[in-house]
N, C-alpha and C positions, 0 to 999 in steps of 0.2 A: 446770831446770826447776822451773813455777812449780805451789805446788801450792794448790789453791784451798780455805778449809775455814767454813761456816755458823757464822752467829753461836752455835749449839749446843757450837762446835769442832770437830764432824765433816768429814771431806774430802767438797767436795764437786766434781761437773766441771767441768771449764769450758767457757767457750762453745763452742758447735758448728764446726767445721770443717768445710767444703766439702771434698770428694775432686773432684780436676780429673782429665781427662786424663794429666799428665803424672803420674800417682801411678801409672799400669803403664808409664814410662818402662824401660828396659832401666837399672838400675842400679849403682855400682860399689861399693857396701856392703848392707847388707840390712836393712829398713824393716819396721817392725811400727805397724800402728793399729788401734785397738780400735772394734769398730765397734759403734750397738746392739743388744741384745737378746744381749748376750753372743758375739757375732761379732769375728774377725781378719783383717786381712787382712795379707799377708807376703808380700813383692817381695825377694825375693833373689839373688845370682848362681849361677849351675848354670850352669858352659861343659860339664857334654854333651852328645854329640849328641844332638839330639830333643828338647830339653828346655827349650827358650829360649819358654816359656810361664808364664804364672803359673796357677798353681793355686789352685782356691779349695776351702775343705775345712769345712762348716757346723761349728758349734761343737756339742760333744753334749752 
C-alpha cells in the first residue's frame, strides 16, 4: 500500500481510480472501496440462497 503525503507531512488521498463494471462481479474474496463523501462499497462472498446481489448502504 502506498501512502501519499503532502509537503506539510499530512496524509492525502491518492489519485482517483475509475470503478468499472468488473467491480460488481462475483468474487472469491471481500473487496472494500472507499468512495467520495465518506461512503464505501463492499463486495463480498455470500453463498446463502437469495443473497447473490450486492447491497448498498449509504454512510450514516
